PDB file of N, H, CA, C and O in Angstrom:
ATOM      1  N   MET A   1     -12.164  -0.324  11.481  1.00  0.00           N
ATOM      2  CA  MET A   1     -12.605   0.842  10.749  1.00  0.00           C
ATOM      3  C   MET A   1     -12.511   2.020  11.693  1.00  0.00           C
ATOM      4  O   MET A   1     -12.908   1.958  12.857  1.00  0.00           O
ATOM      5  N   SER A   2     -11.983   3.068  11.161  1.00  0.00           N
ATOM      6  H   SER A   2     -11.660   3.118  10.216  1.00  0.00           H
ATOM      7  CA  SER A   2     -11.763   4.185  12.053  1.00  0.00           C
ATOM      8  C   SER A   2     -11.744   5.493  11.302  1.00  0.00           C
ATOM      9  O   SER A   2     -11.683   5.537  10.073  1.00  0.00           O
ATOM     10  N   LYS A   3     -11.798   6.533  12.063  1.00  0.00           N
ATOM     11  H   LYS A   3     -11.847   6.497  13.061  1.00  0.00           H
ATOM     12  CA  LYS A   3     -11.601   7.879  11.552  1.00  0.00           C
ATOM     13  C   LYS A   3     -10.354   8.405  12.234  1.00  0.00           C
ATOM     14  O   LYS A   3     -10.426   8.922  13.349  1.00  0.00           O
ATOM     15  N   GLY A   4      -9.213   8.277  11.574  1.00  0.00           N
ATOM     16  H   GLY A   4      -9.156   7.858  10.669  1.00  0.00           H
ATOM     17  CA  GLY A   4      -7.992   8.831  12.107  1.00  0.00           C
ATOM     18  C   GLY A   4      -7.349   8.053  13.240  1.00  0.00           C
ATOM     19  O   GLY A   4      -6.501   8.602  13.943  1.00  0.00           O
ATOM     20  N   LYS A   5      -7.715   6.803  13.443  1.00  0.00           N
ATOM     21  H   LYS A   5      -8.404   6.356  12.871  1.00  0.00           H
ATOM     22  CA  LYS A   5      -7.061   5.966  14.438  1.00  0.00           C
ATOM     23  C   LYS A   5      -7.018   4.546  13.931  1.00  0.00           C
ATOM     24  O   LYS A   5      -7.509   4.263  12.839  1.00  0.00           O
ATOM     25  N   THR A   6      -6.443   3.653  14.701  1.00  0.00           N
ATOM     26  H   THR A   6      -6.044   3.884  15.588  1.00  0.00           H
ATOM     27  CA  THR A   6      -6.305   2.280  14.234  1.00  0.00           C
ATOM     28  C   THR A   6      -7.654   1.586  14.177  1.00  0.00           C
ATOM     29  O   THR A   6      -8.682   2.153  14.544  1.00  0.00           O
ATOM     30  N   GLY A   7      -7.627   0.345  13.708  1.00  0.00           N
ATOM     31  H   GLY A   7      -6.791  -0.116  13.409  1.00  0.00           H
ATOM     32  CA  GLY A   7      -8.832  -0.432  13.472  1.00  0.00           C
ATOM     33  C   GLY A   7      -9.736  -0.605  14.674  1.00  0.00           C
ATOM     34  O   GLY A   7      -9.487  -0.020  15.729  1.00  0.00           O
ATOM     35  N   PRO A   8     -10.789  -1.407  14.527  1.00  0.00           N
ATOM     36  CA  PRO A   8     -11.819  -1.540  15.536  1.00  0.00           C
ATOM     37  C   PRO A   8     -11.368  -2.242  16.800  1.00  0.00           C
ATOM     38  O   PRO A   8     -12.085  -2.215  17.801  1.00  0.00           O
ATOM     39  N   GLY A   9     -10.228  -2.856  16.787  1.00  0.00           N
ATOM     40  H   GLY A   9      -9.646  -2.878  15.974  1.00  0.00           H
ATOM     41  CA  GLY A   9      -9.757  -3.576  17.965  1.00  0.00           C
ATOM     42  C   GLY A   9      -9.608  -5.046  17.660  1.00  0.00           C
ATOM     43  O   GLY A   9     -10.316  -5.596  16.817  1.00  0.00           O
ATOM     44  N   LYS A  10      -8.700  -5.662  18.339  1.00  0.00           N
ATOM     45  H   LYS A  10      -8.125  -5.215  19.024  1.00  0.00           H
ATOM     46  CA  LYS A  10      -8.421  -7.069  18.083  1.00  0.00           C
ATOM     47  C   LYS A  10      -9.659  -7.921  18.343  1.00  0.00           C
ATOM     48  O   LYS A  10     -10.302  -7.810  19.386  1.00  0.00           O
ATOM     49  N   GLY A  11      -9.972  -8.758  17.386  1.00  0.00           N
ATOM     50  H   GLY A  11      -9.449  -8.848  16.538  1.00  0.00           H
ATOM     51  CA  GLY A  11     -11.083  -9.674  17.550  1.00  0.00           C
ATOM     52  C   GLY A  11     -12.455  -9.091  17.242  1.00  0.00           C
ATOM     53  O   GLY A  11     -13.453  -9.802  17.361  1.00  0.00           O
ATOM     54  N   VAL A  12     -12.539  -7.821  16.851  1.00  0.00           N
ATOM     55  H   VAL A  12     -11.729  -7.244  16.755  1.00  0.00           H
ATOM     56  CA  VAL A  12     -13.827  -7.211  16.523  1.00  0.00           C
ATOM     57  C   VAL A  12     -14.068  -7.370  15.026  1.00  0.00           C
ATOM     58  O   VAL A  12     -13.282  -6.860  14.227  1.00  0.00           O
ATOM     59  N   PRO A  13     -15.124  -8.056  14.626  1.00  0.00           N
ATOM     60  CA  PRO A  13     -15.414  -8.226  13.198  1.00  0.00           C
ATOM     61  C   PRO A  13     -15.684  -6.886  12.513  1.00  0.00           C
ATOM     62  O   PRO A  13     -16.181  -5.946  13.133  1.00  0.00           O
ATOM     63  N   VAL A  14     -15.353  -6.819  11.245  1.00  0.00           N
ATOM     64  H   VAL A  14     -14.950  -7.582  10.741  1.00  0.00           H
ATOM     65  CA  VAL A  14     -15.595  -5.610  10.461  1.00  0.00           C
ATOM     66  C   VAL A  14     -17.081  -5.261  10.482  1.00  0.00           C
ATOM     67  O   VAL A  14     -17.437  -4.086  10.568  1.00  0.00           O
ATOM     68  N   SER A  15     -17.945  -6.262  10.406  1.00  0.00           N
ATOM     69  H   SER A  15     -17.655  -7.216  10.336  1.00  0.00           H
ATOM     70  CA  SER A  15     -19.382  -5.995  10.401  1.00  0.00           C
ATOM     71  C   SER A  15     -19.827  -5.308  11.691  1.00  0.00           C
ATOM     72  O   SER A  15     -20.651  -4.395  11.661  1.00  0.00           O
ATOM     73  N   THR A  16     -19.284  -5.747  12.812  1.00  0.00           N
ATOM     74  H   THR A  16     -18.615  -6.489  12.836  1.00  0.00           H
ATOM     75  CA  THR A  16     -19.617  -5.119  14.099  1.00  0.00           C
ATOM     76  C   THR A  16     -19.108  -3.687  14.145  1.00  0.00           C
ATOM     77  O   THR A  16     -19.812  -2.785  14.599  1.00  0.00           O
ATOM     78  N   ALA A  17     -17.894  -3.482  13.678  1.00  0.00           N
ATOM     79  H   ALA A  17     -17.322  -4.214  13.308  1.00  0.00           H
ATOM     80  CA  ALA A  17     -17.322  -2.129  13.662  1.00  0.00           C
ATOM     81  C   ALA A  17     -18.148  -1.198  12.779  1.00  0.00           C
ATOM     82  O   ALA A  17     -18.363  -0.039  13.134  1.00  0.00           O
ATOM     83  N   LEU A  18     -18.614  -1.694  11.628  1.00  0.00           N
ATOM     84  H   LEU A  18     -18.440  -2.635  11.339  1.00  0.00           H
ATOM     85  CA  LEU A  18     -19.421  -0.871  10.736  1.00  0.00           C
ATOM     86  C   LEU A  18     -20.777  -0.562  11.360  1.00  0.00           C
ATOM     87  O   LEU A  18     -21.238   0.577  11.290  1.00  0.00           O
ATOM     88  N   ARG A  19     -21.418  -1.548  11.965  1.00  0.00           N
ATOM     89  H   ARG A  19     -21.043  -2.473  12.022  1.00  0.00           H
ATOM     90  CA  ARG A  19     -22.694  -1.300  12.656  1.00  0.00           C
ATOM     91  C   ARG A  19     -22.518  -0.243  13.748  1.00  0.00           C
ATOM     92  O   ARG A  19     -23.319   0.684  13.862  1.00  0.00           O
ATOM     93  N   ASN A  20     -21.465  -0.393  14.544  1.00  0.00           N
ATOM     94  H   ASN A  20     -20.814  -1.146  14.452  1.00  0.00           H
ATOM     95  CA  ASN A  20     -21.203   0.564  15.611  1.00  0.00           C
ATOM     96  C   ASN A  20     -20.947   1.963  15.064  1.00  0.00           C
ATOM     97  O   ASN A  20     -21.425   2.947  15.628  1.00  0.00           O
ATOM     98  N   ALA A  21     -20.204   2.056  13.979  1.00  0.00           N
ATOM     99  H   ALA A  21     -19.816   1.256  13.521  1.00  0.00           H
ATOM    100  CA  ALA A  21     -19.901   3.361  13.391  1.00  0.00           C
ATOM    101  C   ALA A  21     -21.167   4.047  12.900  1.00  0.00           C
ATOM    102  O   ALA A  21     -21.332   5.251  13.096  1.00  0.00           O
ATOM    103  N   ILE A  22     -22.050   3.308  12.273  1.00  0.00           N
ATOM    104  H   ILE A  22     -21.916   2.330  12.113  1.00  0.00           H
ATOM    105  CA  ILE A  22     -23.315   3.877  11.789  1.00  0.00           C
ATOM    106  C   ILE A  22     -24.136   4.381  12.971  1.00  0.00           C
ATOM    107  O   ILE A  22     -24.667   5.491  12.938  1.00  0.00           O
ATOM    108  N   ARG A  23     -24.233   3.584  13.985  1.00  0.00           N
ATOM    109  H   ARG A  23     -23.802   2.682  14.012  1.00  0.00           H
ATOM    110  CA  ARG A  23     -25.014   3.976  15.168  1.00  0.00           C
ATOM    111  C   ARG A  23     -24.346   5.115  15.926  1.00  0.00           C
ATOM    112  O   ARG A  23     -25.034   6.001  16.433  1.00  0.00           O
ATOM    113  N   ASP A  24     -23.006   5.108  16.014  1.00  0.00           N
ATOM    114  H   ASP A  24     -22.448   4.388  15.602  1.00  0.00           H
ATOM    115  CA  ASP A  24     -22.278   6.183  16.703  1.00  0.00           C
ATOM    116  C   ASP A  24     -22.457   7.528  16.006  1.00  0.00           C
ATOM    117  O   ASP A  24     -22.423   8.579  16.647  1.00  0.00           O
ATOM    118  N   GLU A  25     -22.649   7.486  14.688  1.00  0.00           N
ATOM    119  H   GLU A  25     -22.676   6.632  14.168  1.00  0.00           H
ATOM    120  CA  GLU A  25     -22.902   8.713  13.921  1.00  0.00           C
ATOM    121  C   GLU A  25     -24.338   9.199  14.114  1.00  0.00           C
ATOM    122  O   GLU A  25     -24.693  10.297  13.685  1.00  0.00           O
ATOM    123  N   GLY A  26     -25.158   8.372  14.763  1.00  0.00           N
ATOM    124  H   GLY A  26     -24.869   7.480  15.111  1.00  0.00           H
ATOM    125  CA  GLY A  26     -26.555   8.739  14.969  1.00  0.00           C
ATOM    126  C   GLY A  26     -27.401   8.578  13.725  1.00  0.00           C
ATOM    127  O   GLY A  26     -28.455   9.201  13.597  1.00  0.00           O
ATOM    128  N   LEU A  27     -26.939   7.737  12.801  1.00  0.00           N
ATOM    129  H   LEU A  27     -26.083   7.231  12.905  1.00  0.00           H
ATOM    130  CA  LEU A  27     -27.658   7.544  11.550  1.00  0.00           C
ATOM    131  C   LEU A  27     -28.687   6.425  11.653  1.00  0.00           C
ATOM    132  O   LEU A  27     -28.470   5.420  12.330  1.00  0.00           O
ATOM    133  N   THR A  28     -29.789   6.616  10.981  1.00  0.00           N
ATOM    134  H   THR A  28     -29.965   7.433  10.431  1.00  0.00           H
ATOM    135  CA  THR A  28     -30.759   5.549  10.790  1.00  0.00           C
ATOM    136  C   THR A  28     -30.301   4.730   9.586  1.00  0.00           C
ATOM    137  O   THR A  28     -29.367   5.122   8.886  1.00  0.00           O
ATOM    138  N   ALA A  29     -30.943   3.613   9.348  1.00  0.00           N
ATOM    139  H   ALA A  29     -31.701   3.294   9.916  1.00  0.00           H
ATOM    140  CA  ALA A  29     -30.660   2.828   8.154  1.00  0.00           C
ATOM    141  C   ALA A  29     -30.898   3.684   6.910  1.00  0.00           C
ATOM    142  O   ALA A  29     -30.118   3.646   5.958  1.00  0.00           O
ATOM    143  N   TYR A  30     -31.978   4.451   6.930  1.00  0.00           N
ATOM    144  H   TYR A  30     -32.612   4.482   7.703  1.00  0.00           H
ATOM    145  CA  TYR A  30     -32.298   5.318   5.796  1.00  0.00           C
ATOM    146  C   TYR A  30     -31.189   6.351   5.570  1.00  0.00           C
ATOM    147  O   TYR A  30     -30.742   6.550   4.440  1.00  0.00           O
ATOM    148  N   GLY A  31     -30.751   7.003   6.643  1.00  0.00           N
ATOM    149  H   GLY A  31     -31.114   6.841   7.560  1.00  0.00           H
ATOM    150  CA  GLY A  31     -29.716   8.023   6.526  1.00  0.00           C
ATOM    151  C   GLY A  31     -28.395   7.470   6.021  1.00  0.00           C
ATOM    152  O   GLY A  31     -27.750   8.069   5.161  1.00  0.00           O
ATOM    153  N   ALA A  32     -27.996   6.324   6.558  1.00  0.00           N
ATOM    154  H   ALA A  32     -28.520   5.837   7.256  1.00  0.00           H
ATOM    155  CA  ALA A  32     -26.747   5.696   6.125  1.00  0.00           C
ATOM    156  C   ALA A  32     -26.833   5.256   4.668  1.00  0.00           C
ATOM    157  O   ALA A  32     -25.893   5.447   3.897  1.00  0.00           O
ATOM    158  N   ALA A  33     -27.962   4.668   4.298  1.00  0.00           N
ATOM    159  H   ALA A  33     -28.726   4.513   4.924  1.00  0.00           H
ATOM    160  CA  ALA A  33     -28.142   4.193   2.929  1.00  0.00           C
ATOM    161  C   ALA A  33     -28.149   5.346   1.930  1.00  0.00           C
ATOM    162  O   ALA A  33     -27.514   5.257   0.879  1.00  0.00           O
ATOM    163  N   LYS A  34     -28.847   6.406   2.239  1.00  0.00           N
ATOM    164  H   LYS A  34     -29.364   6.479   3.093  1.00  0.00           H
ATOM    165  CA  LYS A  34     -28.910   7.545   1.334  1.00  0.00           C
ATOM    166  C   LYS A  34     -27.549   8.211   1.199  1.00  0.00           C
ATOM    167  O   LYS A  34     -27.162   8.623   0.106  1.00  0.00           O
ATOM    168  N   ARG A  35     -26.821   8.318   2.310  1.00  0.00           N
ATOM    169  H   ARG A  35     -27.135   7.983   3.198  1.00  0.00           H
ATOM    170  CA  ARG A  35     -25.488   8.922   2.282  1.00  0.00           C
ATOM    171  C   ARG A  35     -24.556   8.107   1.373  1.00  0.00           C
ATOM    172  O   ARG A  35     -23.728   8.672   0.659  1.00  0.00           O
ATOM    173  N   ALA A  36     -24.698   6.779   1.409  1.00  0.00           N
ATOM    174  H   ALA A  36     -25.371   6.320   1.989  1.00  0.00           H
ATOM    175  CA  ALA A  36     -23.811   5.902   0.646  1.00  0.00           C
ATOM    176  C   ALA A  36     -24.340   5.547  -0.734  1.00  0.00           C
ATOM    177  O   ALA A  36     -23.602   5.014  -1.564  1.00  0.00           O
ATOM    178  N   GLY A  37     -25.607   5.835  -0.985  1.00  0.00           N
ATOM    179  H   GLY A  37     -26.206   6.268  -0.311  1.00  0.00           H
ATOM    180  CA  GLY A  37     -26.190   5.491  -2.280  1.00  0.00           C
ATOM    181  C   GLY A  37     -26.443   4.000  -2.432  1.00  0.00           C
ATOM    182  O   GLY A  37     -26.253   3.439  -3.511  1.00  0.00           O
ATOM    183  N   VAL A  38     -26.871   3.362  -1.352  1.00  0.00           N
ATOM    184  H   VAL A  38     -27.026   3.818  -0.475  1.00  0.00           H
ATOM    185  CA  VAL A  38     -27.145   1.926  -1.370  1.00  0.00           C
ATOM    186  C   VAL A  38     -28.591   1.673  -0.923  1.00  0.00           C
ATOM    187  O   VAL A  38     -29.297   2.596  -0.517  1.00  0.00           O
ATOM    188  N   SER A  39     -29.005   0.441  -1.003  1.00  0.00           N
ATOM    189  H   SER A  39     -28.432  -0.309  -1.333  1.00  0.00           H
ATOM    190  CA  SER A  39     -30.371   0.055  -0.654  1.00  0.00           C
ATOM    191  C   SER A  39     -30.663   0.239   0.840  1.00  0.00           C
ATOM    192  O   SER A  39     -29.910  -0.221   1.699  1.00  0.00           O
ATOM    193  N   VAL A  40     -31.763   0.916   1.122  1.00  0.00           N
ATOM    194  H   VAL A  40     -32.375   1.290   0.425  1.00  0.00           H
ATOM    195  CA  VAL A  40     -32.196   1.086   2.513  1.00  0.00           C
ATOM    196  C   VAL A  40     -32.505  -0.272   3.126  1.00  0.00           C
ATOM    197  O   VAL A  40     -32.143  -0.531   4.274  1.00  0.00           O
ATOM    198  N   ASP A  41     -33.164  -1.133   2.380  1.00  0.00           N
ATOM    199  H   ASP A  41     -33.458  -0.923   1.447  1.00  0.00           H
ATOM    200  CA  ASP A  41     -33.517  -2.457   2.880  1.00  0.00           C
ATOM    201  C   ASP A  41     -32.269  -3.243   3.269  1.00  0.00           C
ATOM    202  O   ASP A  41     -32.253  -3.902   4.309  1.00  0.00           O
ATOM    203  N   ALA A  42     -31.230  -3.181   2.451  1.00  0.00           N
ATOM    204  H   ALA A  42     -31.242  -2.646   1.607  1.00  0.00           H
ATOM    205  CA  ALA A  42     -29.995  -3.904   2.754  1.00  0.00           C
ATOM    206  C   ALA A  42     -29.372  -3.398   4.045  1.00  0.00           C
ATOM    207  O   ALA A  42     -28.916  -4.194   4.866  1.00  0.00           O
ATOM    208  N   VAL A  43     -29.346  -2.093   4.232  1.00  0.00           N
ATOM    209  H   VAL A  43     -29.716  -1.447   3.565  1.00  0.00           H
ATOM    210  CA  VAL A  43     -28.752  -1.519   5.440  1.00  0.00           C
ATOM    211  C   VAL A  43     -29.607  -1.852   6.662  1.00  0.00           C
ATOM    212  O   VAL A  43     -29.071  -2.183   7.720  1.00  0.00           O
ATOM    213  N   GLN A  44     -30.915  -1.768   6.525  1.00  0.00           N
ATOM    214  H   GLN A  44     -31.349  -1.500   5.665  1.00  0.00           H
ATOM    215  CA  GLN A  44     -31.811  -2.090   7.638  1.00  0.00           C
ATOM    216  C   GLN A  44     -31.611  -3.531   8.094  1.00  0.00           C
ATOM    217  O   GLN A  44     -31.487  -3.801   9.289  1.00  0.00           O
ATOM    218  N   ARG A  45     -31.580  -4.443   7.147  1.00  0.00           N
ATOM    219  H   ARG A  45     -31.681  -4.224   6.177  1.00  0.00           H
ATOM    220  CA  ARG A  45     -31.390  -5.861   7.493  1.00  0.00           C
ATOM    221  C   ARG A  45     -30.003  -6.104   8.091  1.00  0.00           C
ATOM    222  O   ARG A  45     -29.849  -6.930   8.990  1.00  0.00           O
ATOM    223  N   PHE A  46     -28.992  -5.380   7.588  1.00  0.00           N
ATOM    224  H   PHE A  46     -29.118  -4.709   6.857  1.00  0.00           H
ATOM    225  CA  PHE A  46     -27.646  -5.496   8.133  1.00  0.00           C
ATOM    226  C   PHE A  46     -27.603  -5.001   9.583  1.00  0.00           C
ATOM    227  O   PHE A  46     -27.038  -5.665  10.451  1.00  0.00           O
ATOM    228  N   LEU A  47     -28.196  -3.845   9.837  1.00  0.00           N
ATOM    229  H   LEU A  47     -28.656  -3.305   9.132  1.00  0.00           H
ATOM    230  CA  LEU A  47     -28.188  -3.293  11.194  1.00  0.00           C
ATOM    231  C   LEU A  47     -28.946  -4.178  12.179  1.00  0.00           C
ATOM    232  O   LEU A  47     -28.609  -4.229  13.361  1.00  0.00           O
ATOM    233  N   ASN A  48     -29.962  -4.868  11.691  1.00  0.00           N
ATOM    234  H   ASN A  48     -30.236  -4.827  10.730  1.00  0.00           H
ATOM    235  CA  ASN A  48     -30.740  -5.787  12.530  1.00  0.00           C
ATOM    236  C   ASN A  48     -30.130  -7.188  12.572  1.00  0.00           C
ATOM    237  O   ASN A  48     -30.724  -8.112  13.128  1.00  0.00           O
ATOM    238  N   GLN A  49     -28.955  -7.341  11.988  1.00  0.00           N
ATOM    239  H   GLN A  49     -28.472  -6.590  11.536  1.00  0.00           H
ATOM    240  CA  GLN A  49     -28.227  -8.605  11.936  1.00  0.00           C
ATOM    241  C   GLN A  49     -29.039  -9.724  11.285  1.00  0.00           C
ATOM    242  O   GLN A  49     -28.944 -10.886  11.680  1.00  0.00           O
ATOM    243  N   GLN A  50     -29.831  -9.360  10.294  1.00  0.00           N
ATOM    244  H   GLN A  50     -29.908  -8.416   9.973  1.00  0.00           H
ATOM    245  CA  GLN A  50     -30.615 -10.341   9.555  1.00  0.00           C
ATOM    246  C   GLN A  50     -29.905 -10.808   8.291  1.00  0.00           C
ATOM    247  O   GLN A  50     -30.260 -11.842   7.726  1.00  0.00           O
ATOM    248  N   ARG A  51     -28.896 -10.046   7.840  1.00  0.00           N
ATOM    249  H   ARG A  51     -28.607  -9.206   8.299  1.00  0.00           H
ATOM    250  CA  ARG A  51     -28.131 -10.421   6.660  1.00  0.00           C
ATOM    251  C   ARG A  51     -26.828  -9.649   6.622  1.00  0.00           C
ATOM    252  O   ARG A  51     -26.662  -8.640   7.307  1.00  0.00           O
ATOM    253  N   GLY A  52     -25.912 -10.140   5.812  1.00  0.00           N
ATOM    254  H   GLY A  52     -26.046 -10.960   5.255  1.00  0.00           H
ATOM    255  CA  GLY A  52     -24.642  -9.462   5.605  1.00  0.00           C
ATOM    256  C   GLY A  52     -24.741  -8.497   4.439  1.00  0.00           C
ATOM    257  O   GLY A  52     -25.806  -8.325   3.845  1.00  0.00           O
ATOM    258  N   LEU A  53     -23.630  -7.876   4.121  1.00  0.00           N
ATOM    259  H   LEU A  53     -22.765  -8.016   4.603  1.00  0.00           H
ATOM    260  CA  LEU A  53     -23.557  -6.944   3.007  1.00  0.00           C
ATOM    261  C   LEU A  53     -22.525  -7.434   2.006  1.00  0.00           C
ATOM    262  O   LEU A  53     -21.597  -8.158   2.366  1.00  0.00           O
ATOM    263  N   THR A  54     -22.686  -7.041   0.761  1.00  0.00           N
ATOM    264  H   THR A  54     -23.440  -6.452   0.469  1.00  0.00           H
ATOM    265  CA  THR A  54     -21.648  -7.326  -0.212  1.00  0.00           C
ATOM    266  C   THR A  54     -20.459  -6.421   0.087  1.00  0.00           C
ATOM    267  O   THR A  54     -20.602  -5.387   0.739  1.00  0.00           O
ATOM    268  N   LEU A  55     -19.296  -6.817  -0.391  1.00  0.00           N
ATOM    269  H   LEU A  55     -19.180  -7.658  -0.920  1.00  0.00           H
ATOM    270  CA  LEU A  55     -18.107  -6.009  -0.183  1.00  0.00           C
ATOM    271  C   LEU A  55     -18.269  -4.637  -0.835  1.00  0.00           C
ATOM    272  O   LEU A  55     -17.786  -3.637  -0.303  1.00  0.00           O
ATOM    273  N   ALA A  56     -18.939  -4.583  -1.970  1.00  0.00           N
ATOM    274  H   ALA A  56     -19.331  -5.395  -2.402  1.00  0.00           H
ATOM    275  CA  ALA A  56     -19.170  -3.305  -2.641  1.00  0.00           C
ATOM    276  C   ALA A  56     -20.007  -2.369  -1.775  1.00  0.00           C
ATOM    277  O   ALA A  56     -19.737  -1.170  -1.718  1.00  0.00           O
ATOM    278  N   THR A  57     -21.016  -2.906  -1.103  1.00  0.00           N
ATOM    279  H   THR A  57     -21.235  -3.881  -1.149  1.00  0.00           H
ATOM    280  CA  THR A  57     -21.861  -2.091  -0.225  1.00  0.00           C
ATOM    281  C   THR A  57     -21.084  -1.647   1.003  1.00  0.00           C
ATOM    282  O   THR A  57     -21.221  -0.505   1.442  1.00  0.00           O
ATOM    283  N   VAL A  58     -20.271  -2.533   1.563  1.00  0.00           N
ATOM    284  H   VAL A  58     -20.159  -3.461   1.206  1.00  0.00           H
ATOM    285  CA  VAL A  58     -19.425  -2.156   2.695  1.00  0.00           C
ATOM    286  C   VAL A  58     -18.498  -1.021   2.283  1.00  0.00           C
ATOM    287  O   VAL A  58     -18.333  -0.052   3.023  1.00  0.00           O
ATOM    288  N   ASP A  59     -17.891  -1.139   1.104  1.00  0.00           N
ATOM    289  H   ASP A  59     -18.025  -1.927   0.503  1.00  0.00           H
ATOM    290  CA  ASP A  59     -16.998  -0.085   0.602  1.00  0.00           C
ATOM    291  C   ASP A  59     -17.726   1.251   0.492  1.00  0.00           C
ATOM    292  O   ASP A  59     -17.187   2.285   0.887  1.00  0.00           O
ATOM    293  N   LYS A  60     -18.932   1.236  -0.035  1.00  0.00           N
ATOM    294  H   LYS A  60     -19.370   0.396  -0.356  1.00  0.00           H
ATOM    295  CA  LYS A  60     -19.702   2.475  -0.200  1.00  0.00           C
ATOM    296  C   LYS A  60     -20.073   3.088   1.140  1.00  0.00           C
ATOM    297  O   LYS A  60     -19.963   4.301   1.323  1.00  0.00           O
ATOM    298  N   LEU A  61     -20.513   2.253   2.082  1.00  0.00           N
ATOM    299  H   LEU A  61     -20.602   1.268   1.934  1.00  0.00           H
ATOM    300  CA  LEU A  61     -20.863   2.762   3.417  1.00  0.00           C
ATOM    301  C   LEU A  61     -19.635   3.330   4.121  1.00  0.00           C
ATOM    302  O   LEU A  61     -19.692   4.413   4.704  1.00  0.00           O
ATOM    303  N   ALA A  62     -18.530   2.600   4.066  1.00  0.00           N
ATOM    304  H   ALA A  62     -18.483   1.720   3.593  1.00  0.00           H
ATOM    305  CA  ALA A  62     -17.303   3.058   4.726  1.00  0.00           C
ATOM    306  C   ALA A  62     -16.821   4.373   4.117  1.00  0.00           C
ATOM    307  O   ALA A  62     -16.419   5.279   4.846  1.00  0.00           O
ATOM    308  N   ALA A  63     -16.855   4.485   2.805  1.00  0.00           N
ATOM    309  H   ALA A  63     -17.182   3.749   2.212  1.00  0.00           H
ATOM    310  CA  ALA A  63     -16.416   5.710   2.142  1.00  0.00           C
ATOM    311  C   ALA A  63     -17.331   6.880   2.495  1.00  0.00           C
ATOM    312  O   ALA A  63     -16.855   7.988   2.740  1.00  0.00           O
ATOM    313  N   ALA A  64     -18.626   6.640   2.521  1.00  0.00           N
ATOM    314  H   ALA A  64     -19.013   5.740   2.322  1.00  0.00           H
ATOM    315  CA  ALA A  64     -19.580   7.702   2.840  1.00  0.00           C
ATOM    316  C   ALA A  64     -19.401   8.210   4.259  1.00  0.00           C
ATOM    317  O   ALA A  64     -19.686   9.372   4.553  1.00  0.00           O
ATOM    318  N   MET A  65     -18.930   7.341   5.134  1.00  0.00           N
ATOM    319  H   MET A  65     -18.699   6.397   4.895  1.00  0.00           H
ATOM    320  CA  MET A  65     -18.740   7.722   6.533  1.00  0.00           C
ATOM    321  C   MET A  65     -17.288   8.072   6.838  1.00  0.00           C
ATOM    322  O   MET A  65     -16.934   8.318   7.991  1.00  0.00           O
ATOM    323  N   GLN A  66     -16.447   8.095   5.803  1.00  0.00           N
ATOM    324  H   GLN A  66     -16.734   7.895   4.867  1.00  0.00           H
ATOM    325  CA  GLN A  66     -15.021   8.410   5.925  1.00  0.00           C
ATOM    326  C   GLN A  66     -14.304   7.469   6.888  1.00  0.00           C
ATOM    327  O   GLN A  66     -13.500   7.895   7.717  1.00  0.00           O
ATOM    328  N   LEU A  67     -14.612   6.189   6.761  1.00  0.00           N
ATOM    329  H   LEU A  67     -15.265   5.843   6.088  1.00  0.00           H
ATOM    330  CA  LEU A  67     -13.983   5.167   7.596  1.00  0.00           C
ATOM    331  C   LEU A  67     -12.887   4.477   6.797  1.00  0.00           C
ATOM    332  O   LEU A  67     -12.975   4.362   5.574  1.00  0.00           O
ATOM    333  N   THR A  68     -11.855   4.018   7.498  1.00  0.00           N
ATOM    334  H   THR A  68     -11.783   4.112   8.491  1.00  0.00           H
ATOM    335  CA  THR A  68     -10.807   3.240   6.875  1.00  0.00           C
ATOM    336  C   THR A  68     -10.612   1.957   7.657  1.00  0.00           C
ATOM    337  O   THR A  68     -10.889   1.899   8.855  1.00  0.00           O
ATOM    338  N   LEU A  69     -10.140   0.943   6.983  1.00  0.00           N
ATOM    339  H   LEU A  69      -9.915   0.990   6.010  1.00  0.00           H
ATOM    340  CA  LEU A  69      -9.863  -0.338   7.617  1.00  0.00           C
ATOM    341  C   LEU A  69      -8.356  -0.499   7.660  1.00  0.00           C
ATOM    342  O   LEU A  69      -7.685  -0.380   6.634  1.00  0.00           O
ATOM    343  N   CYS A  70      -7.823  -0.767   8.833  1.00  0.00           N
ATOM    344  H   CYS A  70      -8.368  -0.863   9.666  1.00  0.00           H
ATOM    345  CA  CYS A  70      -6.391  -0.969   8.953  1.00  0.00           C
ATOM    346  C   CYS A  70      -6.102  -1.967  10.067  1.00  0.00           C
ATOM    347  O   CYS A  70      -6.899  -2.125  10.992  1.00  0.00           O
ATOM    348  N   PRO A  71      -4.943  -2.646   9.973  1.00  0.00           N
ATOM    349  CA  PRO A  71      -4.590  -3.613  11.012  1.00  0.00           C
ATOM    350  C   PRO A  71      -4.342  -2.928  12.352  1.00  0.00           C
ATOM    351  O   PRO A  71      -4.054  -1.732  12.415  1.00  0.00           O
ATOM    352  N   ASP A  72      -4.459  -3.706  13.412  1.00  0.00           N
ATOM    353  H   ASP A  72      -4.693  -4.677  13.361  1.00  0.00           H
ATOM    354  CA  ASP A  72      -4.262  -3.187  14.762  1.00  0.00           C
ATOM    355  C   ASP A  72      -2.862  -2.621  14.971  1.00  0.00           C
ATOM    356  O   ASP A  72      -2.679  -1.707  15.775  1.00  0.00           O
ATOM    357  N   ASP A  73      -1.878  -3.153  14.260  1.00  0.00           N
ATOM    358  H   ASP A  73      -2.027  -3.895  13.607  1.00  0.00           H
ATOM    359  CA  ASP A  73      -0.507  -2.715  14.508  1.00  0.00           C
ATOM    360  C   ASP A  73      -0.086  -1.504  13.681  1.00  0.00           C
ATOM    361  O   ASP A  73       1.068  -1.086  13.772  1.00  0.00           O
ATOM    362  N   TRP A  74      -0.971  -0.929  12.885  1.00  0.00           N
ATOM    363  H   TRP A  74      -1.909  -1.268  12.811  1.00  0.00           H
ATOM    364  CA  TRP A  74      -0.630   0.282  12.139  1.00  0.00           C
ATOM    365  C   TRP A  74      -0.603   1.459  13.098  1.00  0.00           C
ATOM    366  O   TRP A  74      -1.410   1.537  14.024  1.00  0.00           O
ATOM    367  N   PRO A  75       0.345   2.388  12.865  1.00  0.00           N
ATOM    368  CA  PRO A  75       0.385   3.573  13.740  1.00  0.00           C
ATOM    369  C   PRO A  75      -0.847   4.446  13.534  1.00  0.00           C
ATOM    370  O   PRO A  75      -1.419   4.487  12.445  1.00  0.00           O
ATOM    371  N   ALA A  76      -1.239   5.129  14.574  1.00  0.00           N
ATOM    372  H   ALA A  76      -0.775   5.096  15.459  1.00  0.00           H
ATOM    373  CA  ALA A  76      -2.428   5.997  14.515  1.00  0.00           C
ATOM    374  C   ALA A  76      -2.185   7.190  13.618  1.00  0.00           C
ATOM    375  O   ALA A  76      -3.072   8.026  13.449  1.00  0.00           O
TER     376      ALA A  76
END
């Protein structure tokens, strides 16, 4: 997941990349959830690695943060 560059790096799970992106933006679980229109509880548990997210929630969070998912070999 990236903003204008290739994916998170070889071997980095999408969940890790999304957690890092949320934290790199300086967002709290509340801020990320409100920006994406998803459950605060779901984001909080995800950030604390207590549970995963549905693909729909991942899509909403990624879109709200203007992130894209692309393979490592795609040009920047």
